Backbone of each chain as ProteinMPNN parsed JSONL, in Angstrom:
{"seq_chain_A": "AQSVTQLDSQVPVFEEAPVELRCNYSSSVSVYLFWYVQYPNQGLQLLLKYLSGSTLVKGINGFEAEFNKSQTSFHLRKPSVHISDTAEYFCAVSAQFQGAQKLVFGQGTRLTINP", "coords_chain_A": {"N_chain_A": [[92.726, 139.717, 120.064], [94.21, 135.864, 119.809], [96.666, 134.65, 121.481], [99.014, 131.993, 121.627], [101.604, 129.93, 122.98], [104.02, 127.06, 123.215], [105.56, 126.216, 125.301], [107.902, 124.024, 125.41], [109.988, 123.031, 123.136], [111.234, 120.922, 122.033], [110.824, 117.884, 123.295], [112.292, 115.146, 125.062], [111.646, 111.751, 125.707], [111.372, 108.449, 127.784], [110.122, 105.499, 126.736], [106.817, 104.269, 127.803], [107.275, 106.339, 129.711], [105.807, 108.837, 132.021], [104.571, 111.27, 130.933], [104.553, 115.481, 129.78], [102.974, 117.951, 128.07], [103.443, 121.561, 127.602], [101.582, 124.282, 127.759], [100.392, 127.285, 126.799], [98.267, 130.249, 127.132], [97.087, 133.225, 125.559], [94.78, 135.692, 125.481], [91.578, 137.64, 124.797], [89.422, 137.187, 124.328], [86.765, 135.099, 125.936], [87.286, 131.439, 124.903], [88.065, 128.081, 123.095], [89.748, 125.129, 123.376], [92.513, 123.707, 121.613], [94.172, 120.458, 121.574], [96.423, 119.078, 118.891], [97.58, 116.431, 116.729], [100.515, 115.743, 114.684], [101.42, 113.084, 112.669], [104.821, 112.865, 111.238], [105.213, 113.946, 107.819], [102.065, 113.712, 107.479], [98.395, 114.84, 108.039], [97.302, 117.262, 109.84], [95.699, 115.532, 112.924], [93.096, 115.735, 115.616], [93.3, 115.256, 118.69], [92.296, 116.499, 121.119], [89.38, 117.914, 122.951], [88.383, 121.525, 124.242], [85.632, 122.7, 124.949], [83.668, 123.668, 127.122], [82.476, 123.448, 130.542], [83.815, 120.759, 132.176], [87.13, 121.002, 133.489], [88.814, 118.602, 132.91], [89.71, 116.956, 130.562], [89.741, 114.137, 128.865], [90.667, 112.652, 126.352], [91.761, 111.168, 122.32], [93.878, 108.021, 122.086], [94.534, 108.19, 125.04], [95.335, 110.382, 125.817], [95.207, 113.596, 127.984], [93.768, 116.818, 128.801], [94.39, 119.395, 131.003], [92.111, 122.517, 131.975], [93.414, 125.345, 132.969], [91.78, 128.363, 134.191], [92.772, 130.583, 135.537], [95.226, 130.645, 135.757], [95.615, 130.444, 133.064], [96.656, 128.396, 131.109], [96.662, 124.728, 129.392], [97.143, 122.504, 128.918], [99.2, 119.343, 128.336], [99.038, 116.007, 129.04], [99.668, 112.714, 129.498], [99.615, 109.381, 130.975], [101.757, 107.187, 130.496], [103.828, 106.447, 127.777], [104.431, 105.867, 124.413], [105.944, 104.126, 121.938], [104.774, 104.751, 119.502], [103.624, 107.259, 119.98], [105.302, 109.235, 118.957], [105.767, 112.114, 117.952], [104.498, 115.689, 116.406], [103.703, 118.159, 118.477], [100.433, 119.631, 118.654], [99.065, 123.003, 120.007], [96.294, 124.702, 120.028], [94.031, 127.754, 119.805], [90.848, 128.717, 119.873], [88.736, 131.705, 119.181], [85.547, 132.529, 120.869], [83.253, 132.758, 118.954], [80.252, 133.4, 117.01], [81.383, 133.153, 113.229], [84.233, 133.363, 111.798], [85.89, 131.146, 112.889], [88.96, 131.082, 112.9], [91.797, 129.128, 113.853], [94.369, 130.113, 116.097], [97.696, 128.41, 116.477], [99.686, 127.418, 118.218], [103.731, 126.743, 118.342], [104.548, 124.43, 118.406], [104.947, 120.973, 119.696], [107.79, 118.877, 119.729], [107.985, 115.412, 120.542], [109.503, 112.939, 121.286], [110.092, 109.886, 121.709], [112.133, 107.335, 123.53], [113.535, 104.058, 123.355]], "CA_chain_A": [[93.948, 138.507, 119.71], [95.04, 135.205, 120.927], [98.061, 134.046, 120.999], [99.271, 130.424, 121.704], [102.941, 129.734, 123.898], [103.998, 125.991, 123.526], [106.849, 125.899, 125.858], [109.328, 123.359, 124.76], [109.793, 122.752, 121.121], [110.787, 119.634, 121.756], [109.891, 117.035, 124.705], [112.166, 113.508, 124.719], [111.142, 110.576, 127.39], [111.66, 106.998, 127.102], [108.541, 104.656, 126.376], [106.448, 104.414, 129.366], [107.626, 107.296, 131.112], [104.439, 110.173, 131.875], [104.394, 113.318, 129.971], [103.54, 116.832, 130.015], [103.477, 118.81, 127.019], [102.966, 122.926, 127.889], [101.026, 124.96, 126.342], [99.456, 128.643, 127.522], [97.757, 131.003, 125.896], [96.606, 134.718, 125.846], [93.338, 136.07, 124.966], [91.119, 138.643, 125.554], [87.899, 136.93, 125.19], [86.162, 133.126, 125.815], [88.003, 131.014, 123.702], [87.952, 126.811, 122.963], [90.777, 125.492, 123.16], [92.383, 122.296, 121.54], [95.091, 119.998, 121.216], [96.69, 118.29, 117.607], [98.934, 116.002, 116.71], [100.95, 115.557, 113.218], [102.64, 112.827, 112.401], [105.46, 112.684, 109.761], [104.209, 113.933, 106.577], [100.654, 114.317, 107.557], [98.048, 116.378, 108.201], [96.388, 117.068, 111.675], [94.344, 115.022, 113.211], [92.391, 116.385, 116.73], [93.136, 114.894, 120.18], [90.547, 116.38, 122.267], [89.19, 119.988, 122.717], [88.127, 122.049, 125.586], [84.816, 124.038, 124.971], [82.903, 124.215, 128.263], [82.321, 122.424, 131.024], [84.325, 120.144, 133.457], [88.263, 121.356, 132.878], [89.699, 117.439, 132.909], [88.971, 116.733, 129.049], [90.156, 113.416, 127.41], [91.322, 112.058, 124.549], [92.679, 110.113, 121.732], [95.491, 107.605, 122.45], [95.035, 108.012, 126.26], [95.871, 111.53, 125.845], [94.028, 114.176, 128.479], [94.342, 117.991, 128.888], [93.313, 120.736, 131.907], [91.897, 123.894, 131.391], [93.097, 126.186, 134.11], [91.405, 130.279, 133.857], [93.783, 131.544, 136.548], [96.813, 129.82, 134.647], [95.796, 130.686, 130.925], [97.167, 126.643, 130.945], [96.029, 123.508, 128.497], [98.537, 121.263, 129.724], [98.999, 117.852, 127.655], [99.228, 114.812, 129.445], [99.796, 110.958, 129.046], [100.662, 109.174, 131.698], [102.793, 106.107, 129.463], [103.728, 106.887, 126.568], [104.712, 104.673, 123.559], [106.86, 104.517, 120.802], [103.988, 105.23, 118.358], [103.434, 108.452, 120.058], [106.465, 110.07, 118.3], [105.358, 112.911, 116.682], [104.81, 116.926, 116.233], [101.835, 118.352, 118.696], [100.579, 121.128, 118.599], [98.26, 123.444, 121.282], [95.791, 125.688, 119.204], [92.82, 128.174, 120.698], [89.911, 129.621, 118.596], [87.435, 132.711, 120.036], [84.423, 131.786, 120.788], [81.994, 133.625, 118.994], [79.861, 132.912, 115.325], [81.652, 133.182, 112.069], [85.393, 133.007, 112.037], [87.032, 130.708, 114.185], [90.063, 130.058, 112.359], [92.728, 128.583, 114.495], [95.313, 130.3, 115.953], [98.512, 127.866, 116.549], [101.41, 127.499, 118.792], [104.864, 126.515, 117.132], [104.721, 122.96, 118.762], [106.247, 120.398, 120.504], [108.319, 117.406, 119.036], [108.044, 113.958, 121.176], [110.208, 111.745, 120.546], [109.982, 108.129, 122.694], [113.133, 106.414, 123.334], [113.029, 103.228, 123.765]], "C_chain_A": [[93.562, 137.756, 120.565], [95.99, 134.826, 120.131], [98.684, 132.559, 121.581], [100.834, 130.555, 122.25], [103.177, 128.182, 123.836], [105.144, 126.036, 124.501], [108.431, 125.262, 125.841], [109.005, 123.071, 123.464], [110.343, 121.444, 121.441], [110.838, 118.71, 123.197], [111.192, 115.619, 124.141], [111.872, 112.099, 126.136], [111.451, 108.995, 126.991], [110.394, 106.447, 127.437], [108.905, 104.14, 128.128], [106.746, 104.946, 130.555], [105.692, 108.164, 131.165], [105.585, 111.246, 131.105], [103.503, 114.421, 129.673], [104.074, 117.78, 128.859], [102.821, 120.696, 127.463], [102.183, 123.394, 127.054], [100.057, 126.358, 127.377], [99.043, 129.604, 126.603], [97.33, 132.367, 126.444], [95.688, 135.228, 125.212], [92.192, 137.038, 125.075], [89.421, 138.827, 125.503], [88.047, 135.394, 125.272], [87.211, 133.005, 124.948], [88.031, 129.184, 123.752], [89.787, 126.536, 122.822], [91.503, 123.911, 122.876], [94.055, 121.427, 120.806], [95.747, 119.14, 119.521], [97.623, 117.376, 117.73], [99.34, 115.589, 115.089], [102.037, 114.72, 113.44], [103.358, 113.016, 111.128], [104.808, 113.13, 108.893], [102.92, 114.045, 106.113], [99.644, 115.255, 107.721], [97.428, 116.41, 109.747], [95.089, 116.265, 112.246], [94.469, 115.514, 115.432], [92.638, 115.221, 118.097], [92.536, 115.062, 120.852], [90.483, 118.406, 122.212], [88.907, 120.196, 123.741], [86.601, 123.04, 124.902], [83.806, 124.405, 126.357], [82.818, 122.607, 129.418], [83.579, 121.825, 132.464], [85.762, 120.458, 132.598], [89.089, 120.026, 132.957], [88.987, 117.259, 131.369], [89.763, 115.491, 128.338], [90.02, 112.967, 126.409], [91.497, 110.99, 123.72], [93.702, 109.422, 122.268], [95.885, 107.84, 123.603], [95.24, 109.539, 127.354], [94.831, 112.037, 126.894], [94.634, 115.487, 128.457], [93.684, 118.651, 130.138], [93.378, 121.663, 131.808], [92.514, 124.495, 132.703], [92.756, 127.713, 133.3], [92.644, 130.671, 134.064], [94.698, 131.322, 135.721], [96.564, 130.144, 133.372], [96.72, 129.19, 129.998], [95.945, 125.642, 130.217], [97.039, 122.846, 128.601], [98.047, 120.109, 129.14], [99.316, 116.984, 128.71], [98.836, 113.446, 129.159], [100.124, 110.138, 130.219], [101.645, 107.819, 131.726], [102.785, 106.568, 128.549], [104.268, 105.638, 126.087], [105.315, 104.694, 122.594], [106.17, 105.343, 119.739], [103.536, 106.379, 118.498], [104.515, 109.828, 119.59], [105.688, 110.807, 117.339], [105.041, 114.279, 117.17], [103.253, 117.127, 116.879], [101.958, 119.773, 119.119], [99.121, 121.83, 119.445], [97.78, 124.489, 120.439], [94.003, 126.16, 119.843], [91.591, 128.752, 119.025], [88.704, 130.61, 119.691], [86.287, 132.004, 119.883], [83.154, 132.775, 120.535], [81.636, 133.235, 117.663], [80.957, 133.621, 114.248], [82.587, 133.057, 112.476], [85.784, 132.701, 112.339], [87.947, 130.276, 113.885], [91.029, 129.791, 113.833], [94.052, 129.459, 114.613], [95.992, 128.771, 117.209], [99.3, 128.116, 117.493], [102.204, 126.807, 118.259], [105.159, 125.173, 117.208], [105.759, 122.379, 119.404], [106.614, 118.994, 119.944], [108.341, 116.421, 120.1], [108.711, 113.385, 120.309], [110.679, 110.894, 122.27], [111.254, 107.838, 122.57], [113.216, 105.275, 124.046], [113.763, 102.349, 125.371]], "O_chain_A": [[92.953, 138.028, 121.6], [96.208, 134.688, 118.927], [98.074, 132.623, 122.649], [101.342, 131.571, 121.776], [102.34, 127.7, 124.599], [106.013, 125.539, 123.785], [109.548, 125.71, 126.098], [107.92, 122.918, 122.903], [109.619, 120.608, 120.9], [110.906, 119.39, 124.221], [111.071, 115.14, 123.014], [112.076, 112.016, 127.347], [111.734, 108.605, 125.858], [109.681, 106.897, 128.334], [109.797, 103.888, 128.939], [106.667, 104.58, 131.727], [104.727, 107.954, 130.43], [106.732, 111.653, 130.92], [102.298, 114.453, 129.421], [105.209, 118.238, 128.728], [101.602, 120.825, 127.576], [102.038, 123.079, 125.873], [99.317, 126.236, 128.353], [99.451, 129.715, 125.446], [97.239, 132.581, 127.653], [95.897, 135.174, 124.0], [91.987, 136.912, 126.282], [88.595, 139.61, 125.973], [88.962, 134.663, 124.893], [87.878, 133.874, 124.387], [88.006, 128.925, 124.955], [90.696, 127.259, 122.415], [91.234, 122.984, 123.64], [94.752, 121.781, 119.854], [94.839, 118.37, 119.207], [98.439, 117.384, 118.651], [98.461, 115.145, 114.35], [103.106, 114.984, 113.991], [102.767, 113.277, 110.08], [103.616, 112.83, 108.953], [102.534, 114.322, 104.977], [99.908, 116.448, 107.573], [97.218, 115.475, 110.52], [93.885, 116.401, 112.025], [95.433, 115.564, 116.197], [91.808, 114.316, 118.191], [91.989, 114.149, 121.47], [91.053, 119.413, 121.794], [89.03, 119.265, 124.538], [86.835, 124.134, 124.388], [83.269, 125.511, 126.426], [82.99, 121.402, 129.235], [83.985, 122.48, 133.424], [85.795, 120.293, 131.379], [90.284, 120.288, 133.095], [87.785, 117.449, 131.183], [90.399, 115.741, 127.314], [89.055, 113.004, 125.646], [91.423, 109.861, 124.206], [94.511, 110.055, 122.946], [97.094, 107.851, 123.834], [95.283, 109.796, 128.557], [93.77, 111.424, 127.011], [95.829, 115.571, 128.17], [92.479, 118.468, 130.314], [94.471, 122.167, 131.547], [91.976, 124.005, 133.696], [93.233, 128.12, 132.241], [93.473, 131.019, 133.224], [94.827, 132.14, 134.809], [97.493, 130.077, 132.567], [97.169, 129.052, 128.86], [94.729, 125.723, 130.393], [97.901, 123.114, 127.764], [96.876, 119.741, 129.239], [100.147, 117.521, 129.442], [97.768, 113.134, 128.632], [101.315, 110.312, 130.478], [102.204, 107.439, 132.754], [101.796, 107.219, 128.209], [104.54, 104.644, 126.759], [105.168, 105.832, 122.147], [106.665, 106.319, 119.175], [103.004, 106.894, 117.514], [104.429, 111.025, 119.867], [105.133, 110.42, 116.31], [105.219, 114.38, 118.384], [102.17, 116.73, 116.449], [102.773, 120.578, 119.569], [98.121, 121.113, 119.472], [98.63, 125.273, 120.016], [93.097, 125.399, 120.184], [91.672, 128.986, 117.819], [88.066, 130.214, 120.666], [86.021, 131.129, 119.059], [82.391, 133.336, 121.321], [82.538, 132.722, 117.0], [81.345, 134.743, 114.57], [82.551, 132.623, 113.628], [86.754, 133.403, 112.626], [88.227, 129.151, 114.298], [90.737, 130.439, 114.839], [94.783, 129.626, 113.636], [95.415, 128.257, 118.167], [99.656, 129.292, 117.578], [101.679, 125.992, 117.5], [105.867, 124.627, 116.361], [106.894, 122.776, 119.666], [105.773, 118.116, 119.752], [109.122, 116.927, 120.906], [108.654, 113.284, 119.083], [111.243, 111.19, 123.323], [111.71, 108.046, 121.446], [113.02, 105.302, 125.261], [113.186, 101.379, 125.862]]}, "seq_chain_B": "NAGVMQNPRHLVRRRGQEARLRCSPMKGHSHVYWYRQLPEEGLKFMVYLQKENIIDESGMPKERFSAEFPKEGPSILRIQQVVRGDSAAYFCASSPPLGTSVYNEQFFGPGTRLTVL", "coords_chain_B": {"N_chain_B": [[82.335, 108.279, 104.58], [83.857, 110.406, 103.062], [87.06, 112.18, 103.717], [88.85, 115.118, 104.196], [89.913, 116.677, 100.934], [93.024, 117.015, 99.379], [94.705, 118.032, 96.441], [98.029, 118.702, 94.426], [99.752, 116.364, 96.661], [102.047, 116.905, 96.41], [104.068, 119.475, 94.872], [106.319, 120.805, 92.492], [107.599, 123.762, 92.148], [108.949, 126.503, 89.646], [111.314, 129.4, 90.584], [108.719, 132.104, 89.805], [106.789, 130.857, 88.288], [103.331, 129.462, 88.711], [100.822, 128.668, 90.962], [98.674, 125.781, 92.162], [96.826, 125.06, 94.575], [94.348, 122.262, 94.976], [91.384, 122.068, 96.98], [89.499, 119.818, 98.704], [86.4, 120.085, 100.552], [85.195, 117.845, 103.103], [81.924, 115.999, 102.914], [79.197, 117.603, 103.198], [80.205, 119.688, 104.049], [80.805, 123.018, 105.044], [82.461, 125.191, 105.113], [85.597, 126.553, 104.715], [88.897, 126.841, 105.41], [92.262, 127.999, 104.918], [95.471, 127.356, 105.649], [98.591, 127.681, 106.341], [102.318, 125.899, 106.616], [105.278, 127.054, 107.706], [108.641, 125.882, 107.155], [109.488, 124.053, 110.095], [107.661, 124.996, 112.357], [105.078, 126.439, 113.546], [100.709, 126.327, 112.857], [100.059, 128.517, 110.362], [96.958, 130.428, 110.036], [95.625, 131.032, 107.086], [93.051, 132.371, 105.56], [89.559, 132.236, 105.216], [87.023, 130.781, 103.757], [83.329, 130.504, 102.227], [80.904, 129.255, 100.445], [81.559, 130.901, 97.404], [81.789, 132.942, 98.637], [84.571, 135.166, 100.438], [85.268, 135.181, 104.016], [86.931, 135.673, 105.924], [90.203, 137.104, 105.506], [91.879, 138.166, 106.844], [94.708, 136.98, 107.394], [95.861, 136.502, 104.851], [98.831, 137.138, 102.282], [99.413, 140.653, 100.941], [100.014, 140.232, 98.448], [100.338, 138.502, 95.608], [98.754, 135.642, 96.199], [95.746, 134.285, 96.538], [93.05, 133.334, 96.7], [89.722, 130.853, 96.279], [86.574, 129.463, 96.74], [84.59, 127.964, 95.062], [81.134, 127.919, 93.602], [80.532, 125.519, 92.643], [83.017, 123.27, 92.598], [86.042, 122.392, 93.459], [88.072, 123.939, 96.374], [90.115, 126.553, 95.754], [93.242, 127.596, 96.346], [95.717, 129.815, 95.238], [98.854, 130.77, 94.231], [100.506, 133.091, 92.886], [103.36, 133.995, 90.405], [105.657, 132.617, 92.292], [108.264, 132.43, 95.03], [110.603, 132.034, 96.591], [110.593, 131.752, 99.595], [107.833, 130.921, 99.715], [107.866, 128.18, 100.167], [106.626, 125.764, 101.395], [104.187, 123.712, 103.636], [101.212, 123.399, 102.583], [97.61, 123.617, 104.461], [94.613, 122.653, 104.323], [91.314, 123.157, 106.239], [87.747, 121.84, 106.821], [84.323, 122.521, 107.432], [81.217, 121.673, 109.646], [78.1, 123.902, 108.546], [77.637, 126.642, 109.929], [75.868, 126.275, 113.143], [75.459, 123.542, 113.61], [76.645, 122.768, 115.514], [77.732, 123.24, 118.857], [80.194, 124.096, 118.566], [82.234, 124.179, 115.383], [83.962, 121.796, 114.465], [87.168, 121.875, 112.906], [88.242, 119.877, 110.009], [91.064, 118.52, 108.972], [93.099, 118.332, 106.069], [95.476, 116.136, 104.303], [97.302, 118.499, 103.48], [99.185, 120.109, 101.05], [102.696, 119.872, 99.917], [104.369, 122.398, 98.83], [107.563, 122.975, 96.921], [109.658, 125.434, 96.094], [111.661, 126.001, 93.866]], "CA_chain_B": [[82.338, 109.726, 104.25], [85.957, 110.714, 102.682], [88.339, 113.185, 104.665], [88.972, 116.498, 103.353], [91.149, 116.366, 100.369], [94.096, 117.621, 98.686], [95.77, 117.762, 95.787], [98.481, 117.356, 94.679], [99.816, 116.378, 97.852], [103.56, 117.507, 96.477], [103.937, 120.306, 94.451], [107.549, 121.631, 92.604], [107.154, 125.13, 91.307], [110.268, 127.695, 89.609], [110.66, 131.161, 90.956], [108.204, 132.876, 88.553], [105.529, 130.453, 88.062], [102.277, 129.54, 89.2], [101.072, 127.197, 91.976], [96.887, 126.422, 92.281], [96.305, 124.13, 95.279], [93.389, 122.275, 95.709], [91.077, 121.193, 98.541], [87.651, 119.744, 98.488], [85.876, 119.371, 101.662], [84.225, 116.99, 103.495], [80.763, 116.314, 102.365], [78.289, 118.767, 103.811], [80.945, 121.014, 105.157], [80.343, 124.442, 103.579], [83.462, 126.538, 104.988], [87.35, 126.084, 104.174], [89.7, 127.092, 105.897], [93.772, 127.376, 104.373], [97.005, 127.439, 107.053], [100.511, 127.272, 105.96], [103.217, 125.522, 107.999], [106.777, 126.903, 107.294], [109.696, 124.442, 107.605], [110.1, 123.955, 112.151], [107.016, 126.81, 112.251], [103.33, 125.863, 113.704], [100.353, 126.464, 111.485], [99.441, 129.967, 110.81], [95.908, 131.128, 109.422], [95.248, 132.358, 105.398], [92.041, 132.708, 104.861], [88.216, 131.455, 105.488], [85.939, 130.766, 102.811], [81.946, 130.022, 102.786], [80.878, 129.406, 99.692], [81.347, 131.691, 96.765], [82.681, 133.908, 99.643], [85.628, 135.572, 101.462], [84.722, 135.998, 104.625], [88.032, 136.688, 106.372], [91.16, 136.563, 104.948], [93.183, 138.437, 107.598], [96.086, 136.022, 107.701], [96.61, 136.228, 103.41], [99.814, 137.831, 101.595], [98.907, 141.062, 100.33], [100.358, 140.128, 96.951], [100.436, 136.872, 94.827], [98.573, 135.294, 96.687], [94.063, 134.481, 96.686], [91.678, 131.806, 97.11], [88.163, 130.828, 95.97], [85.657, 128.866, 96.988], [83.247, 128.491, 93.569], [79.564, 126.971, 94.114], [80.794, 123.474, 92.046], [84.38, 122.292, 92.767], [87.02, 122.75, 95.08], [88.349, 125.677, 96.957], [91.396, 127.091, 95.371], [94.778, 128.644, 96.294], [96.495, 130.045, 94.046], [99.844, 131.864, 94.675], [101.354, 133.662, 91.328], [104.847, 134.513, 90.579], [106.302, 131.963, 93.665], [109.739, 132.737, 95.477], [111.755, 130.424, 97.465], [110.171, 132.147, 100.604], [107.238, 130.313, 99.714], [108.309, 126.927, 100.441], [105.714, 125.384, 102.603], [103.362, 123.175, 103.589], [99.629, 124.591, 102.716], [97.378, 122.449, 105.265], [93.042, 122.971, 104.244], [90.604, 122.095, 106.773], [86.324, 122.0, 106.159], [84.311, 122.552, 109.162], [79.983, 122.135, 108.661], [77.831, 124.732, 108.602], [76.883, 127.014, 111.227], [74.304, 126.174, 114.236], [74.681, 122.007, 113.448], [77.088, 122.177, 116.972], [78.093, 124.905, 119.439], [81.151, 124.207, 117.596], [82.394, 123.579, 113.933], [85.536, 121.547, 114.187], [87.226, 121.955, 111.388], [88.633, 118.434, 109.763], [92.204, 118.804, 108.261], [93.396, 117.493, 104.63], [96.603, 115.768, 104.216], [98.375, 119.085, 102.941], [100.011, 120.26, 100.072], [103.977, 120.406, 100.091], [105.273, 123.66, 97.695], [108.545, 123.382, 96.804], [109.919, 126.584, 95.199], [113.17, 126.057, 93.391]], "C_chain_B": [[84.296, 109.873, 104.064], [86.277, 112.003, 103.752], [88.199, 114.41, 103.576], [90.846, 115.954, 102.634], [91.294, 116.811, 99.476], [94.693, 117.829, 97.512], [96.668, 119.087, 94.877], [98.942, 117.845, 96.109], [101.786, 117.421, 97.505], [103.49, 118.438, 95.018], [105.607, 120.983, 94.302], [107.603, 122.304, 91.395], [108.896, 125.831, 91.124], [110.246, 128.417, 90.012], [109.719, 131.598, 89.623], [106.935, 132.538, 88.275], [104.146, 130.095, 88.95], [101.863, 128.479, 90.279], [99.483, 127.511, 92.343], [97.159, 124.937, 93.09], [94.762, 123.546, 95.465], [92.989, 122.036, 96.61], [89.625, 120.978, 98.037], [87.213, 119.303, 99.676], [85.151, 118.361, 102.268], [82.417, 116.936, 103.32], [80.132, 116.81, 103.483], [78.738, 119.67, 104.265], [80.836, 122.057, 104.144], [81.242, 125.411, 103.809], [84.672, 125.984, 104.504], [88.326, 127.089, 104.612], [90.961, 126.836, 105.247], [94.439, 128.007, 105.579], [98.165, 127.121, 106.222], [100.979, 127.222, 107.122], [104.591, 125.467, 106.777], [107.439, 126.27, 107.593], [109.89, 124.809, 109.775], [108.781, 125.075, 112.457], [105.84, 125.788, 112.634], [102.192, 126.617, 112.75], [99.677, 127.848, 111.669], [98.225, 130.318, 109.92], [96.08, 132.028, 107.932], [94.465, 133.019, 105.191], [90.985, 131.806, 104.766], [87.227, 131.974, 104.451], [84.725, 129.841, 103.355], [82.346, 129.847, 100.859], [80.617, 130.481, 98.416], [81.285, 133.182, 97.714], [83.502, 133.987, 100.931], [85.278, 135.705, 102.747], [86.052, 136.246, 105.934], [89.756, 136.459, 105.858], [92.616, 138.091, 105.02], [94.519, 137.69, 107.683], [97.134, 135.926, 105.731], [97.944, 137.107, 102.737], [98.866, 138.75, 101.075], [98.693, 141.139, 98.88], [100.144, 138.917, 96.816], [99.264, 135.859, 94.83], [96.717, 134.955, 96.376], [93.521, 133.606, 96.185], [90.367, 132.135, 96.349], [87.745, 129.925, 96.444], [84.034, 128.903, 96.651], [82.028, 127.748, 94.365], [79.866, 125.746, 93.439], [81.943, 123.851, 92.725], [85.184, 123.098, 94.156], [87.236, 124.196, 95.326], [89.822, 125.245, 96.239], [92.862, 127.613, 95.408], [95.685, 128.602, 95.379], [98.06, 131.25, 94.139], [100.517, 132.606, 92.829], [102.708, 134.064, 91.337], [105.747, 133.811, 91.87], [107.44, 132.121, 93.16], [109.921, 131.573, 96.621], [111.117, 130.75, 98.768], [108.46, 131.479, 100.649], [106.808, 128.991, 99.484], [107.078, 126.515, 101.549], [105.292, 124.02, 103.057], [102.019, 123.774, 103.556], [98.434, 122.914, 103.076], [95.428, 123.572, 104.574], [91.914, 121.782, 105.114], [89.238, 122.906, 106.511], [85.463, 121.891, 107.806], [82.641, 122.611, 108.487], [79.669, 123.297, 109.018], [77.79, 125.098, 110.177], [75.976, 127.189, 112.173], [74.392, 124.685, 114.157], [75.404, 121.849, 114.916], [77.504, 123.47, 117.928], [79.73, 125.23, 118.98], [81.764, 123.807, 116.417], [83.679, 123.018, 114.126], [85.495, 121.512, 112.933], [88.974, 120.017, 111.384], [90.042, 118.9, 109.01], [92.507, 117.97, 106.992], [94.813, 117.063, 104.847], [97.726, 116.76, 104.076], [98.891, 118.865, 102.044], [101.219, 120.462, 99.774], [104.506, 121.312, 98.935], [106.43, 123.4, 97.987], [109.213, 124.159, 95.79], [111.38, 126.309, 95.033], [114.346, 127.595, 92.789]], "O_chain_B": [[85.344, 109.585, 104.642], [85.43, 112.555, 104.454], [87.608, 114.507, 102.5], [91.909, 115.47, 103.021], [90.431, 117.128, 98.658], [95.871, 117.734, 97.856], [96.162, 120.19, 94.671], [98.778, 118.935, 96.657], [102.39, 118.24, 98.198], [102.803, 117.988, 94.1], [106.206, 121.493, 95.249], [107.639, 121.933, 90.222], [109.793, 125.777, 91.966], [109.082, 128.778, 90.191], [110.132, 131.362, 88.488], [106.036, 133.346, 88.049], [104.098, 130.669, 90.038], [102.565, 127.481, 90.437], [98.975, 128.589, 92.652], [97.567, 123.921, 92.528], [93.955, 124.266, 96.053], [93.79, 121.698, 97.482], [88.886, 121.636, 97.304], [87.542, 118.163, 100.005], [84.205, 118.043, 101.548], [81.756, 117.922, 103.646], [80.465, 116.498, 104.626], [78.088, 120.529, 104.862], [80.792, 122.028, 102.914], [81.212, 126.431, 103.12], [84.668, 124.922, 103.883], [88.426, 128.166, 104.025], [91.13, 125.671, 104.888], [94.032, 128.93, 106.285], [98.339, 126.133, 105.509], [100.688, 127.798, 108.17], [104.913, 124.755, 105.825], [107.066, 125.7, 108.619], [110.399, 125.764, 110.361], [109.193, 126.162, 112.863], [105.683, 124.654, 112.182], [102.599, 127.44, 111.931], [99.017, 128.265, 112.62], [98.62, 130.557, 108.779], [96.477, 133.175, 107.726], [94.634, 134.146, 104.724], [91.205, 130.678, 104.324], [86.765, 133.104, 104.293], [84.725, 128.977, 104.232], [83.362, 130.107, 100.213], [79.48, 130.948, 98.364], [80.773, 134.249, 97.374], [83.39, 133.366, 101.988], [84.713, 136.798, 102.775], [85.863, 137.098, 106.803], [90.272, 135.354, 106.027], [93.458, 138.629, 104.301], [95.398, 138.301, 108.291], [98.271, 135.564, 105.428], [97.593, 138.271, 102.93], [97.752, 138.356, 100.728], [97.815, 141.698, 98.223], [99.785, 138.201, 97.751], [98.833, 135.318, 93.812], [96.399, 135.902, 95.657], [93.694, 133.209, 95.033], [89.994, 133.227, 95.922], [88.662, 129.17, 96.768], [83.001, 129.326, 97.171], [82.053, 127.176, 95.454], [79.221, 124.796, 93.882], [81.856, 124.818, 93.483], [85.019, 123.836, 95.128], [86.814, 125.217, 94.783], [90.414, 124.168, 96.171], [93.464, 127.995, 94.405], [96.288, 127.667, 94.852], [97.971, 132.477, 94.08], [100.854, 131.95, 91.843], [103.172, 134.498, 92.392], [106.55, 134.563, 92.421], [107.872, 132.097, 92.008], [109.371, 130.617, 97.167], [111.022, 129.665, 99.341], [107.885, 131.604, 101.731], [105.807, 128.62, 98.871], [106.846, 127.243, 102.514], [106.105, 123.12, 102.841], [101.686, 124.591, 104.414], [98.353, 121.826, 102.506], [95.268, 124.79, 104.488], [91.673, 120.582, 104.988], [89.21, 124.083, 106.152], [85.829, 121.4, 108.874], [82.396, 123.171, 107.418], [80.46, 123.969, 109.679], [77.857, 124.401, 111.189], [75.255, 128.187, 112.14], [73.372, 124.195, 114.641], [74.957, 120.947, 115.625], [77.517, 124.618, 117.486], [80.307, 126.316, 119.043], [81.84, 122.581, 116.492], [84.616, 123.796, 113.947], [84.615, 121.304, 112.098], [89.86, 119.515, 112.077], [89.86, 119.919, 108.345], [92.065, 116.82, 106.993], [95.403, 117.735, 105.693], [98.878, 116.423, 104.348], [99.24, 117.712, 101.791], [101.238, 121.513, 99.132], [105.139, 120.723, 98.059], [106.725, 123.474, 99.18], [109.375, 123.67, 94.672], [112.187, 126.388, 95.959], [115.514, 127.388, 92.46]]}, "name": "protein", "num_of_chains": 2, "seq": "AQSVTQLDSQVPVFEEAPVELRCNYSSSVSVYLFWYVQYPNQGLQLLLKYLSGSTLVKGINGFEAEFNKSQTSFHLRKPSVHISDTAEYFCAVSAQFQGAQKLVFGQGTRLTINPNAGVMQNPRHLVRRRGQEARLRCSPMKGHSHVYWYRQLPEEGLKFMVYLQKENIIDESGMPKERFSAEFPKEGPSILRIQQVVRGDSAAYFCASSPPLGTSVYNEQFFGPGTRLTVL"}
C-alpha cells in the first residue's frame, strides 16, 4: 500500500518570494508521483508528474518538483510566487502496475500568498 | 474536446434521502474513478470502474454506497439513506484505455458538493 504525507498544512509566503511545498511518500513498489492544484470550489488540475527519467520535473505555471528516491520525497518548488498561486496543493502517488491505478493523495497544503 | 462533466454541481439532501451523482468521462475515455473529499482533507479513492465492470471498490463504504458505469450513459455514484457524515465533495476522474501510454493520466471533473441537512 502507498501513503503520502504533506508536512505542512498551511504555507504563507509573500508575493515574489520562493516557496517549497514538501511531500514524502511510502510505498513497497515503484510509484508515479504527481502534484495537483485545486482552486476554491473547483476540481483538481495536474501541475506536473514524475513517471521516469530525469528526477527534476517541470510543470505548468512555473512550478517544478524533484524526485528523491533515497529520501522518498517529491517536493514542489517555485522561485517566485504570484497572488494567483493561492490555492490548495495536493501531492499524490500511484503504483506502477497495470490495472487499477488509483491515486493516493496527501492531506493537502494550503498556499496563501500575501501582497 | 469537453472535459469530465459532473452533475449536479451542488446537491442538498435531507437525512434518509438518496443522492445520485453523475459523471460523464472525457470522449474516448473508458475508465472512471470516484474520489471523496471530506472538509479540510485530501481526496480518498472510492471506486474504479470500466464500462459495465467494477474493477476496484476497495475504498467504498460497505453499506449504502454503490457505483455503476453502464454501456451507455454516465457513471452514477448512488448513496442511499444519506447521513450528515456523507456531506463532502465527490470528484470523478476519467482516463483513456490502457496501452495508450505508459501512464493513464486521470482528468478530474469539477466535483459535486453534497450537503446533507
